[in-house]
C-alpha positions, 0 to 999 in steps of 0.5 A: 355748289350751285346756288340755283337749281334745275329741279322744281316742285309744282302742284296743280290747281285742282281746287283753285278758287279765290281764297276768301281767307287771304283777301284781308291783306293781299291787295294783289288778289282780285275782289271781283271773280267768277267761280264758274270757270276759274278752276278749269282756266287755272288748270290750263294755265298751269299746264302751259307754264309747266310745259314751257318750263320743261321745254327749257330743260328744267326738271319739273316734279309736278303733282296733282292736288289730290288731298281730301282738304279744301286747299284753294291755294295749293298751286303756291307750294313755296309758302309751306315748304322750302328745300335746301342743299342735300335734299333737306326741307323746312315746313312753315306756319301759314296765316290762312287756316285753309292753307295749313292743310297744304302740308297734309298733301304727302308731297315729301313721300311723293318726291321719295317715290320719284327718287328724291328722299327728303330729310325734314330738318325743321318744322315751324308750323307749331308757331301757328298756335301763337299766331306767328307766321312765316310763309316760306320763300314767299316771306323770305327771299334767299341770296343762297350764294351770299347767305343773306335772307331778306324779309319784308315784315308783314302779318305773314312774316313774323320778325322773331320767326324770321330771325330763328330761321336765319339762326337755324340755317346760318343766314344773315338776316336783313329786314325792312318794310314795304307797302302798297295801297297803305298795307304791308306787302304780304310777301317779300317775293312779290316785290323782289327777286335775287338772281345770279348777277342781278336783283329785281326789286321795287324800291318805291315800295320801301318808303323809309329812306334809310331802309331803302339806302340800306338794301341798295347798299346790301345788294351792291355789296353782294355784287348784284346789279339792281333792276329797279321796277315801278309800282305798276310793274310790281302789280304786274308781278315782275318782282315775282320772277324766279331764276333757275338753271337748265340741264346745261346750267344756263340761267333761265328767268321764269315769269308770267306773260303779264310781268314780261310785257311790263318790262321796259326796253332798257330793263330787258337789255340788262336782264337778257345780258345775264339770263334767258327769259321764259314766260307764260300767261297765268292771269287767272291764277294771278288775279284770283290767287294774288301770286304769280310764277315764283309763288308756283315754284318750290326749288329742290336742291 
């Protein structure tokens, strides 16, 4: 069984802007922005990243954001849906009210028309009524090989819902707390990524010494070399990378150009011993959306 995939979902940023409903807890999202050109630049950035991924031998199911709703963050589909082996899917409860409309985009039917019939096995979106949120593989970083799920607790990552996910999907839960600028990091996948033989993680964002030691031990026991990144590298979205495989089953690590340019020589040597790296400039999406390459990709299994 492959624990990485060569099939992904991407949604174009047709209604992209700086979402006022996510500013309160996303310190990675710019407070200064110019609405005039944001959408057109974001669309160009999206196309370039998608094309770079396609050229690497990865199959991209790319759809327009053609819903009738206000969905400025639709470019980040991994937060409201996750896919699992044998074309199973889960829907998630979203913190921002206007992000909940992203689930109305009929993506599952669009994938079916493209030859992938998806079975919806869990829908946690009802927990929005209880103000409990769990934003997909933004909140949850999965080690699909070792069946361990990592979650940094925040407003968008409810502990009880995370435990329910792990029980439903037979994952071992691992929780901790990470923060930046005195606020909990809103999504776990901003500060860590699980790859084939290594993990990219910002240990400095985990301030509790025992929690830091515990996650180091857990990653070591899973056979993953730790690529420890700085807080500055994390704010350059180096932690928000994702590993896929191409049509030849070769590992491909995808990140933004900002993230790539932050890598030190020693880190680059370690990563390239395990995986090819591809990147593209998506700084407008990063600045205004507060997310990067990993957030733009939902893996399809």
